[in-house]
C-alpha angles and dihedrals in degrees: 000000000000118000124207117189123190129184134026111313111233115240095196144002130053124322118200120197142170114254125227109154147344086272090070090079094054092043095047092044088054091049097051136354110255146135118252133221107221137175113267093246092067089069088073099043116116112257095344091063092049092051092044091054092046090050092056096249117183108231119216125205098212093190095062135063088207089053091052091048090050091051090048090052091050089049091051093054092044092051091046087056089058096250115139117235125207116209131184098211094184085078094221141042118262142197090256096246091116142000109249125222112288113238106228103204098089092047088071097086091060090045091051092051094043090235125159116256122209126205116221132184129204126201137170136208132181124172111287094340118114117240088242089067090058094049121093109212144138114015097328110148111253105221098049089048092048093050092048091049093048091050093058120098128214098021112174123198123195129199119184126186117208111242096228120071121188138186102223124212094211134025097228093058089045092053093050096046096042091051090051090051093049091047091052091051092047091053090055091047093052091056093057115106119251 
């Protein structure tokens, strides 16, 4: 897999990206050192769960308000320590056809600390395969998708960081503006030739 990174890599604060597949974590970690917020289920995944735990991932129980509050508290202490956190505020991976609404709750730790937040966009290309075929979304079985993905040659991953970074005063405004920035970057990425 080839990785192309564009834009200034953030050294601290919160990074908000679209989410297409389990590969996003490996690709984004290669683009910039950071801690990830991940759904609780990833903790038990073979290999990926091990690496997520070793990397200090913050695990989120998406079924519980208390779980979300616990993850937000962990994010707050991690950000206070100067460690950048990458969050996928769509809350799920998609087929790449659109950027879903960003959920604002986990943007609150960066708002509270007055830290800059950076929008990031991820995209994939591989020969004559559509990006959608590289995305893992919905109820697609994991292992068949993984084997198909690993069998592909010349996969290119792109990560772009938005040039403007802002410290937002409220999480709802942050969610709206960050989503717009990610969407603008994704539109440019889709126009690139394969």
